[in-house]
C-alpha positions as CSV (number, residue, x, y, z in Angstrom):
1,M,-12.6,38.0,-60.2
2,L,-9.6,40.3,-59.2
3,R,-8.4,42.2,-62.2
4,N,-5.0,42.2,-62.9
5,T,-2.1,43.6,-60.7
6,K,1.3,44.6,-61.3
7,W,2.1,43.4,-57.7
8,H,2.3,38.9,-57.6
9,P,3.0,36.3,-54.6
10,D,6.8,36.1,-55.5
11,Q,7.2,40.1,-55.4
12,P,8.2,42.3,-52.9
13,L,5.2,43.9,-51.1
14,P,4.5,47.1,-52.4
15,K,4.4,50.9,-50.1
16,Y,1.2,51.9,-51.3
17,A,-1.3,50.1,-53.7
18,D,-4.3,50.8,-56.2
19,K,-7.4,48.3,-55.2
20,A,-7.1,45.8,-57.1
21,T,-3.6,45.0,-55.8
22,A,-4.4,46.2,-52.7
23,A,-7.3,43.2,-52.6
24,A,-5.1,40.9,-54.2
25,I,-2.0,41.3,-51.7
26,V,-5.0,40.6,-48.5
27,T,-6.7,38.0,-50.6
28,H,-2.8,36.3,-50.9
29,L,-1.8,36.9,-47.2
30,F,-5.2,35.9,-44.6
31,F,-8.7,35.7,-46.6
32,P,-10.7,36.0,-50.4
33,I,-11.5,39.9,-50.4
34,S,-12.6,42.2,-53.4
35,P,-12.2,45.8,-54.7
36,R,-14.8,46.9,-53.8
37,T,-15.2,46.0,-49.8
38,L,-12.1,48.3,-49.4
39,E,-13.8,51.2,-49.9
40,K,-16.0,50.0,-46.8
41,W,-13.1,49.8,-44.7
42,P,-11.6,52.1,-42.5
43,L,-9.1,53.3,-44.2
44,V,-6.9,56.2,-45.3
45,V,-7.2,56.9,-49.3
46,R,-5.0,59.2,-51.2
47,R,-6.4,60.3,-54.7
48,P,-3.6,61.3,-57.2
49,N,-5.0,61.5,-60.2
50,K,-8.7,59.9,-59.1
51,A,-7.4,56.4,-58.6
52,A,-7.8,56.0,-54.5
53,I,-4.0,54.6,-53.5
54,F,-4.0,53.2,-50.1
55,E,-0.8,52.3,-47.5
56,V,0.3,48.7,-47.7
57,A,1.3,48.4,-43.8
58,E,-2.1,49.8,-42.7
59,L,-4.3,47.8,-45.2
60,L,-2.6,44.6,-43.9
61,R,-2.7,45.9,-39.9
62,H,-6.6,46.0,-40.3
63,A,-6.7,42.9,-42.5
64,E,-4.7,41.5,-39.8
65,R,-7.7,42.8,-36.9
66,K,-10.4,41.2,-38.4
67,F,-9.2,38.1,-39.4
68,E,-8.0,38.2,-36.1
69,A,-11.5,38.3,-34.8
70,A,-12.9,36.3,-36.7
71,P,-14.5,33.6,-34.3
72,P,-12.8,30.5,-35.3
73,Y,-15.3,27.0,-35.5
74,K,-15.6,23.7,-36.5
75,Q,-17.7,22.7,-39.2
76,S,-18.7,18.9,-38.4
77,E,-17.2,16.3,-36.6
78,V,-15.1,13.6,-38.9
């Protein structure tokens, strides 16, 4: 699903990330997401050399808001 990224969970978070790296970060910290989904999020994008680059701090704020807004519920009774 996700392309190989230069970032791995044991490394510190970068300041900026491309779509694949940003999706890997959100997937690791919050919930599964594809790089294409980021195209629909209201984030500021920079395009040096035509590549979409996101600020990781803004990305994480938005992902956390989406996670907190998701309604919790029990799937079934045990």
